[in-house]
N, C-alpha and C positions, 0 to 999 in steps of 0.2 A: 275038716274040709271047709265047713261054712266059715270058720274063723279066717282061714287063708283067703277065701274069696272076698270076704268083707275087707280084709286088710289091703288086698290088691285094689279093690274098688276105691277105698279111701285114698290110697297113694295116687291113683289115677286122677281122682277129683282134685287133690292138692296140686298135682302137676299141671292140670289144665288151668286151675286158678292162678298159679304162679305165672304161667305164660300169658294169661289174659291181663294180669296186673302189671307186667313188665312194661316200662315206657318204651314206646317205639322210637328208634333213633330219629332225631330231627334232621331233616335234610340240610345239608350244608348250604349256607347262604350263597346264592349265585352272585357272581361279580356283576356290578351294575353295567348295563350296556355302555359301551364306549360312546362318549358324546361325539357328535360329528365334529371333525376338526374345523376350527374356525378358519375361515379363509384369511391368510395373511395379507395385509394391505399392500397393494402394489407400490413400489417405490415411485415417488413423484419424479417426473422428468426434470433434468437439470434446467436451470434458467437459460434462456437463449443468450448467446454471447452479445456483448454490447455492439451497437451499430458503429459504423465508421465515424459518424458525426459525434456520437457520445465519446468515443476515444479521443478525438481531436479536442473536443471541448474540455474533457478531463485534463488533458495534458496542458492546455492553455491555462486552465485554472491553477494547475500546479505551478507553472512558470510565473503566473501573476502573483501567487502567494509569496514567492521568494522576493519579487520586486517590491511588493507592499511592505514587507518586513524591513528590507534594506532602506527604503525611502522614509520609513518612520523613524529611523535612527536608533531604534531599540534592539534591532536584530532578534526580535522575538519570533522564532520560527515555529510556534506552536501549531498554527494552521497548516504549515507545510508538513510538519511531522505527522499531523492527523491524516493528511493526504497520502503520505508515505504508506500508512497502514491500509488505507482504503484502495489505493490505486496500484501499489507495487507488491509483487510477490515477496513473501518473507525471505526468500533466498535470492533476491534480485542482485544482479551485478550492476554497479552504479559507477560510471566514469564521467566526472564533471570537472574539467574537460578531459577528453581522451589524451593520454600521455601522462596524466597524473596518476598516482596509485589508485587502483580501483577499490571501491568499498563493497562489502558483501553484507546484505541484510539491512534491516531498518536501523539498527543502532549505529552501524558504521556510516550509513547515509546521513544520519543526524550529525555525526561528527564532521562530515564534509561541510555542512552548512556553517559550522563554527569558524571555518577558514575565512569567511567573508568579513569577520571582525578585524582581520589584519589588513584588509584593503580599504583605503580611505574613500569610500564611495559616499557621496552625499545626494546623488540622484541617479536613478537607473530607469530607463524606459525601454520597453520591448515592443516592437511592431512586428506582427505576424504577417509575413508576406505571402507564404505559400505552404501548402501541405500536400504530400503525396502518400496515399494509402495503398498498401499492398495487402496480400492475404493475411500475413501475420506480423507486419511491422509498418511503422509510420515514420515518415520524415517530415519534420516541421522546420521551415525556414524562418529565421528571426533576424531582424535588424536591431541591434542593441545600441543605445546611446547612453553613455555614462558621463557623469561629471564627478571629478574627484579633487581632493585637496592635494596640492603638490607636497611631497615629503618635506618635512621640516618647516612648513609654512602654514599659517592659519588663514591667509588671505588669498594666496595665489592658487588658482584652480586650473583644472585641465579638462577639456572636452575631448571625448573620444567616441568614435563610432566604429563598429565592427560587425561583420556578419556572423551569424551563429546558425548551425544546423543541429537539430536534436534528432537522434535516431533511436527509436524504441522498438523493442521486440515484445510481442504478447504471447501468453500461453492460451490454452483452450478456454480458460475461465475469464479471459479478458484482462488479467492482471499483467503488469509490466514485468517481464523477466530480465530484461537488460536495458539499461539507459546509457546512451553515449551522446555527449554534447561535444561539438567540434567548434572551438573558438580559440584564439591565441591570447592567453593572458599576458604573455610577455610584452605584447604591444601596449596594453594599458599600463602595466607596471613601469615600462620605459617612459611613458608619458608622465606619470605622477612623480617619477623619480628624477625628472628633469632631462631625460635623454631624448625626448621627442618621439616621433613615430619610428619604430624600428623596421618598418616595411612589412609586407605580407598582407596587404589588403585593407588595413585600417587607416583611418585618418585622424589626426589629433591637432589640437592647437592649445596654447597656453595663454592665459590672460590674467592680468592683475585686477583686483577689485578697484584700483584707482584709475585704471584705464577705461576708456569708453569702448563699448562694443555695440556694433550695429544690430546684433541679434541677441540682446540681453533678455533674460527671463528670470523670474524668481523661482527658486527651488528650495525645498526644505532641507536644512542641514541638521535636523534634530533639535537644535536649540533656538531656532528662529529662521528667518528668511535670509538668503544670501543672494546677492546679485551676481549673475554670471553672464 
């Protein structure tokens, strides 16, 4: 009887010792508290659209860049092409003049400028007479004066003046989405081809370098001065 009691007591002590030595389960690591969501920066407001004066000045700068390139005799329209990208929408519709095939986008606009190489202009002047600004488009009135060499001649020149109206439409970002110029190239081509003025509002006169002119002036022809 004493043996059984001792054995039971020993087993009880071993059981208690086992329980005491067993490692207690470690608590599962708690997830770190969610960091407060960082406030997303508010989008910056779009820049204000250009003022009417800026739009007019930009368009005049564009027209002047064409004039400078033509009068230099080099037909280097790099400045004009730069202004294409700064002032015109990438998908702009460009008609210069209206009635000729329209150009779409910057690359085709660049090709339109190359057409000037076929026109024998030795001097071009543009006088800006009036502009009318509406909510989304601008009309610019220009008086163009051209001097060209008559076809087949290196000495006989042609003076020509004609009105021009440029009509441009703007997008909300201030970029030009459509450019339309209204002038009659047939008048000038008739002049330098020897046909005189073909009517339609322009005026022209032909003179030879050997004849005297009461209104003579020196203009650059690329290779020097030419009296006209």
